N, C-alpha and C positions, 0 to 999 in steps of 0.2 A: 224340684230343683222344690226346699227349703228359703223361702225368702225371709233378712232379719224385718221385726220390726224400728224401725230408729225414732225416737222417744226426742225428740224437740223439750228437756225439759230446762227451765229459765230458773236457776241459782242462787241466795243472797245473798252468794259474796264471787267477786271478780278477781280474775287475776290482772294487772295493771296496763297489759295491752288492751285485753280484751276492754278494760277502762277507758283506754283512750278513744281506740275506738267507736267502743257506742257511743259516747263523753259525747266525744270531738272535742276535748277540753284537752293540751298534754300533759307533757307526765308530770312537767316541772309546777306546774297551774297544780297537776292531779296534791301531790307534793303539797305544797302551799293549806292548800282544804286542808289537806288532814293531818299541817302541824297546827291549825289553828282550832284544829277541833270538828270545824265544819262538815266532815265524811269520818265516818267514822270506817277504821284498818285494822287490821291483823297480820303484822307479821311471825310464821309459821318459823325456826325452827329446832334443830336439831340440836339438845345439851354441846356446848363446848363450840357452837359452830355458825361462825359471823356471820356469814350469807346465814340468807329464809329467804317465802316466796309472800313476796305482799301480797293481799289480799286487801282486793276491796266494795265495804260493803254496798252492795246495791238503794234499796229501800233512798239508804242514808244518799246517796248518787245524784237517787234523782232527787228525795226531799230538797235538794237541796241545787239542785233543774229549777226546780217546780219555785219557787222560793227569786226564784233573780226571774221568776215571767214576769210581761210587763204585757197590758190585756191594748 
């Protein structure tokens, strides 16, 4: 029986629930960071659609968290 090779590939973009889980920040805080430009995001939606998928940049989220770190 052939075994599938599962590759755990980290992407540069996270859906909102993944960003909440990984950062331990709640979604309201993440939206505030997006609105102030501290974290980069992208809204993917079809033309004419009112809803879409919010993607959050993993590198910008990590950079924000690092900028808040203290010794």
